[in-house]
VMD Tcl script that builds the backbone (N, CA, C; Angstrom):
set m [mol new atoms 225]
animate dup $m
set s [atomselect $m all]
$s set {name element resname resid chain x y z} {
  {N N UNK 1 A -3.493 32.798 -37.011}
  {CA C UNK 1 A -4.657 32.136 -35.969}
  {C C UNK 1 A -4.763 32.616 -34.565}
  {N N UNK 2 A -5.649 32.701 -33.837}
  {CA C UNK 2 A -5.371 33.522 -32.756}
  {C C UNK 2 A -6.247 32.356 -31.793}
  {N N UNK 3 A -5.311 32.140 -30.517}
  {CA C UNK 3 A -6.231 31.477 -29.931}
  {C C UNK 3 A -6.534 32.151 -28.126}
  {N N UNK 4 A -6.767 33.593 -28.179}
  {CA C UNK 4 A -7.725 34.129 -27.439}
  {C C UNK 4 A -8.180 33.420 -26.473}
  {N N UNK 5 A -9.542 32.764 -27.121}
  {CA C UNK 5 A -10.407 32.340 -26.522}
  {C C UNK 5 A -10.391 30.948 -26.342}
  {N N UNK 6 A -9.097 30.485 -26.413}
  {CA C UNK 6 A -8.327 29.143 -25.500}
  {C C UNK 6 A -8.294 29.817 -23.801}
  {N N UNK 7 A -7.735 30.829 -23.863}
  {CA C UNK 7 A -6.904 31.169 -22.753}
  {C C UNK 7 A -7.432 32.143 -21.837}
  {N N UNK 8 A -8.629 32.767 -22.250}
  {CA C UNK 8 A -9.358 33.996 -22.029}
  {C C UNK 8 A -10.291 32.911 -21.068}
  {N N UNK 9 A -10.355 31.614 -20.779}
  {CA C UNK 9 A -11.490 31.097 -19.600}
  {C C UNK 9 A -10.882 30.123 -18.890}
  {N N UNK 10 A -11.088 29.891 -17.196}
  {CA C UNK 10 A -10.846 29.000 -17.157}
  {C C UNK 10 A -10.960 27.036 -17.932}
  {N N UNK 11 A -12.102 26.921 -18.498}
  {CA C UNK 11 A -12.179 26.155 -19.216}
  {C C UNK 11 A -11.063 25.764 -20.163}
  {N N UNK 12 A -10.882 26.567 -20.957}
  {CA C UNK 12 A -10.029 26.869 -21.945}
  {C C UNK 12 A -8.802 26.780 -21.307}
  {N N UNK 13 A -8.004 26.845 -20.627}
  {CA C UNK 13 A -7.087 26.614 -19.321}
  {C C UNK 13 A -6.923 25.048 -20.006}
  {N N UNK 14 A -7.933 25.222 -18.851}
  {CA C UNK 14 A -8.223 23.430 -18.340}
  {C C UNK 14 A -8.045 22.502 -19.334}
  {N N UNK 15 A -8.469 22.706 -20.711}
  {CA C UNK 15 A -8.135 22.069 -21.753}
  {C C UNK 15 A -6.958 21.662 -22.500}
  {N N UNK 16 A -6.825 22.867 -22.406}
  {CA C UNK 16 A -4.769 23.323 -22.846}
  {C C UNK 16 A -4.099 22.364 -21.824}
  {N N UNK 17 A -4.171 22.124 -20.722}
  {CA C UNK 17 A -3.760 21.104 -19.905}
  {C C UNK 17 A -4.017 19.795 -19.936}
  {N N UNK 18 A -5.094 19.515 -20.219}
  {CA C UNK 18 A -6.019 18.354 -20.472}
  {C C UNK 18 A -5.212 17.282 -21.654}
  {N N UNK 19 A -4.867 18.266 -22.613}
  {CA C UNK 19 A -4.699 17.961 -24.443}
  {C C UNK 19 A -3.318 17.825 -24.226}
  {N N UNK 20 A -2.614 18.161 -23.329}
  {CA C UNK 20 A -1.314 18.110 -23.291}
  {C C UNK 20 A -0.817 17.239 -23.171}
  {N N UNK 21 A -1.343 16.837 -21.656}
  {CA C UNK 21 A -1.372 15.849 -20.400}
  {C C UNK 21 A -1.496 14.058 -21.603}
  {N N UNK 22 A -2.738 14.265 -22.290}
  {CA C UNK 22 A -2.833 13.509 -23.227}
  {C C UNK 22 A -1.892 13.238 -24.478}
  {N N UNK 23 A -1.108 14.406 -24.580}
  {CA C UNK 23 A 0.171 13.681 -25.756}
  {C C UNK 23 A 1.077 13.315 -25.082}
  {N N UNK 24 A 1.635 13.638 -23.616}
  {CA C UNK 24 A 2.098 13.280 -22.802}
  {C C UNK 24 A 2.006 11.360 -22.545}
  {N N UNK 25 A 0.914 11.342 -22.650}
  {CA C UNK 25 A 0.547 9.888 -22.086}
  {C C UNK 25 A 0.543 9.212 -23.740}
  {N N UNK 26 A 0.180 9.989 -24.572}
  {CA C UNK 26 A 0.604 8.869 -25.801}
  {C C UNK 26 A 1.764 8.601 -26.243}
  {N N UNK 27 A 2.626 9.772 -26.210}
  {CA C UNK 27 A 4.158 9.660 -26.150}
  {C C UNK 27 A 5.006 8.513 -24.876}
  {N N UNK 28 A 4.304 8.111 -23.636}
  {CA C UNK 28 A 4.939 7.090 -22.692}
  {C C UNK 28 A 4.175 6.084 -23.383}
  {N N UNK 29 A 3.010 5.595 -24.183}
  {CA C UNK 29 A 2.533 4.965 -24.517}
  {C C UNK 29 A 2.934 4.256 -25.400}
  {N N UNK 30 A 3.624 4.842 -26.148}
  {CA C UNK 30 A 4.693 4.852 -27.712}
  {C C UNK 30 A 6.226 3.897 -26.672}
  {N N UNK 31 A 6.443 4.984 -25.851}
  {CA C UNK 31 A 7.452 4.405 -25.425}
  {C C UNK 31 A 7.610 3.272 -25.051}
  {N N UNK 32 A 6.165 2.815 -24.195}
  {CA C UNK 32 A 6.132 1.396 -23.430}
  {C C UNK 32 A 6.759 0.489 -24.035}
  {N N UNK 33 A 5.392 1.001 -25.536}
  {CA C UNK 33 A 5.478 -0.502 -26.325}
  {C C UNK 33 A 6.740 -0.905 -27.140}
  {N N UNK 34 A 7.399 0.459 -27.594}
  {CA C UNK 34 A 8.590 0.206 -28.071}
  {C C UNK 34 A 9.866 -0.647 -26.628}
  {N N UNK 35 A 9.812 -0.338 -25.569}
  {CA C UNK 35 A 10.248 -0.887 -24.519}
  {C C UNK 35 A 10.021 -2.572 -24.674}
  {N N UNK 36 A 8.567 -2.876 -24.996}
  {CA C UNK 36 A 8.079 -4.057 -24.493}
  {C C UNK 36 A 8.892 -4.752 -26.226}
  {N N UNK 37 A 8.721 -4.450 -27.125}
  {CA C UNK 37 A 8.914 -5.024 -27.916}
  {C C UNK 37 A 10.970 -5.154 -28.648}
  {N N UNK 38 A 11.766 -4.721 -27.733}
  {CA C UNK 38 A 13.093 -4.442 -28.215}
  {C C UNK 38 A 13.663 -5.337 -28.284}
  {N N UNK 39 A 14.981 -5.742 -28.893}
  {CA C UNK 39 A 15.490 -6.672 -29.267}
  {C C UNK 39 A 16.539 -7.220 -28.771}
  {N N UNK 40 A 16.855 -6.395 -27.735}
  {CA C UNK 40 A 17.679 -6.717 -27.078}
  {C C UNK 40 A 18.211 -6.345 -25.562}
  {N N UNK 41 A 17.307 -7.775 -24.927}
  {CA C UNK 41 A 16.774 -7.441 -23.516}
  {C C UNK 41 A 17.012 -6.648 -22.984}
  {N N UNK 42 A 18.598 -6.366 -22.714}
  {CA C UNK 42 A 19.718 -6.308 -21.787}
  {C C UNK 42 A 19.588 -4.792 -21.644}
  {N N UNK 43 A 19.029 -3.992 -22.906}
  {CA C UNK 43 A 19.321 -2.804 -23.361}
  {C C UNK 43 A 17.829 -1.967 -22.472}
  {N N UNK 44 A 18.113 -1.865 -21.509}
  {CA C UNK 44 A 17.119 -1.123 -20.508}
  {C C UNK 44 A 17.026 0.478 -20.887}
  {N N UNK 45 A 16.103 0.788 -20.485}
  {CA C UNK 45 A 15.949 2.753 -21.180}
  {C C UNK 45 A 16.170 2.801 -19.668}
  {N N UNK 46 A 16.393 4.777 -19.157}
  {CA C UNK 46 A 16.334 5.009 -17.948}
  {C C UNK 46 A 14.957 5.706 -18.131}
  {N N UNK 47 A 14.458 5.434 -19.000}
  {CA C UNK 47 A 12.668 6.347 -18.464}
  {C C UNK 47 A 11.511 5.723 -17.821}
  {N N UNK 48 A 11.086 5.467 -17.120}
  {CA C UNK 48 A 9.679 4.598 -16.565}
  {C C UNK 48 A 8.536 4.613 -17.141}
  {N N UNK 49 A 8.299 4.631 -18.397}
  {CA C UNK 49 A 7.479 4.904 -18.950}
  {C C UNK 49 A 6.365 4.191 -18.584}
  {N N UNK 50 A 5.682 3.624 -17.688}
  {CA C UNK 50 A 4.343 2.899 -17.471}
  {C C UNK 50 A 3.965 4.054 -16.313}
  {N N UNK 51 A 4.673 4.250 -15.256}
  {CA C UNK 51 A 4.586 5.365 -14.510}
  {C C UNK 51 A 3.995 6.633 -15.291}
  {N N UNK 52 A 5.227 7.144 -16.159}
  {CA C UNK 52 A 4.436 8.384 -16.471}
  {C C UNK 52 A 3.568 8.137 -17.204}
  {N N UNK 53 A 3.288 7.005 -18.224}
  {CA C UNK 53 A 1.317 7.196 -18.967}
  {C C UNK 53 A 0.881 7.435 -17.352}
  {N N UNK 54 A 0.692 6.264 -16.863}
  {CA C UNK 54 A -0.360 6.386 -15.830}
  {C C UNK 54 A -0.691 8.185 -14.683}
  {N N UNK 55 A 0.425 8.493 -15.132}
  {CA C UNK 55 A 0.632 10.006 -14.141}
  {C C UNK 55 A -0.200 10.973 -15.497}
  {N N UNK 56 A 0.474 10.785 -16.698}
  {CA C UNK 56 A 0.265 11.467 -17.394}
  {C C UNK 56 A -1.457 11.412 -17.819}
  {N N UNK 57 A -2.081 9.923 -18.051}
  {CA C UNK 57 A -3.429 9.968 -17.863}
  {C C UNK 57 A -4.767 10.577 -16.889}
  {N N UNK 58 A -4.430 10.362 -15.628}
  {CA C UNK 58 A -4.378 10.673 -14.380}
  {C C UNK 58 A -4.586 12.159 -14.605}
  {N N UNK 59 A -4.064 12.869 -15.006}
  {CA C UNK 59 A -3.718 14.357 -15.012}
  {C C UNK 59 A -4.679 14.897 -16.180}
  {N N UNK 60 A -4.218 14.098 -16.978}
  {CA C UNK 60 A -5.731 14.322 -18.213}
  {C C UNK 60 A -6.695 14.280 -17.959}
  {N N UNK 61 A -7.505 12.754 -17.135}
  {CA C UNK 61 A -8.518 12.417 -17.014}
  {C C UNK 61 A -9.404 14.084 -15.801}
  {N N UNK 62 A -8.247 14.405 -15.061}
  {CA C UNK 62 A -9.036 15.263 -13.897}
  {C C UNK 62 A -9.194 16.463 -14.356}
  {N N UNK 63 A -8.225 16.733 -15.237}
  {CA C UNK 63 A -8.167 18.481 -15.893}
  {C C UNK 63 A -9.087 18.474 -16.929}
  {N N UNK 64 A -9.333 16.885 -17.670}
  {CA C UNK 64 A -10.558 17.287 -18.128}
  {C C UNK 64 A -11.910 17.371 -17.856}
  {N N UNK 65 A -12.215 16.511 -16.880}
  {CA C UNK 65 A -12.895 17.067 -16.005}
  {C C UNK 65 A -13.372 18.160 -15.729}
  {N N UNK 66 A -12.366 18.878 -14.895}
  {CA C UNK 66 A -12.699 20.169 -14.720}
  {C C UNK 66 A -12.789 21.147 -15.292}
  {N N UNK 67 A -12.455 20.935 -16.777}
  {CA C UNK 67 A -12.890 21.883 -17.832}
  {C C UNK 67 A -13.960 21.148 -18.656}
  {N N UNK 68 A -14.610 20.667 -18.219}
  {CA C UNK 68 A -15.908 20.231 -18.859}
  {C C UNK 68 A -17.252 20.804 -17.628}
  {N N UNK 69 A -16.547 20.451 -16.045}
  {CA C UNK 69 A -17.568 20.597 -15.334}
  {C C UNK 69 A -17.507 22.369 -15.464}
  {N N UNK 70 A -16.169 23.071 -15.677}
  {CA C UNK 70 A -16.475 24.774 -15.692}
  {C C UNK 70 A -17.098 25.356 -17.144}
  {N N UNK 71 A -16.638 24.546 -17.840}
  {CA C UNK 71 A -17.370 24.764 -19.405}
  {C C UNK 71 A -19.173 24.448 -18.953}
  {N N UNK 72 A -19.528 23.693 -18.684}
  {CA C UNK 72 A -21.015 23.576 -18.285}
  {C C UNK 72 A -21.554 24.712 -17.332}
  {N N UNK 73 A -20.601 24.321 -16.354}
  {CA C UNK 73 A -21.669 25.945 -15.042}
  {C C UNK 73 A -20.808 26.723 -14.855}
  {N N UNK 74 A -20.566 27.521 -15.946}
  {CA C UNK 74 A -18.933 28.666 -15.352}
  {C C UNK 74 A -19.584 29.301 -13.620}
  {N N UNK 75 A -18.817 29.755 -13.443}
  {CA C UNK 75 A -18.675 30.514 -12.061}
  {C C UNK 75 A -19.307 31.978 -12.394}
}
mol reanalyze $m
mol bondsrecalc $m
mol representation Tube
mol addrep $m
């Protein structure tokens, strides 16, 4: 399976970044929910899941909109 059509255009590159950021946001959402439901309240993790989620979601929205704009009106 070849993904040359994805990396050959700007819209494809923006889409890859947006999907990757969505995956990171989903992982951060899972980590945050797991942190909220932990059994031992004193066992605090070292990753700040909430800011990671919001930054990843922001990156996904911005790059997704750039991908859509590039796909609709290519230069």
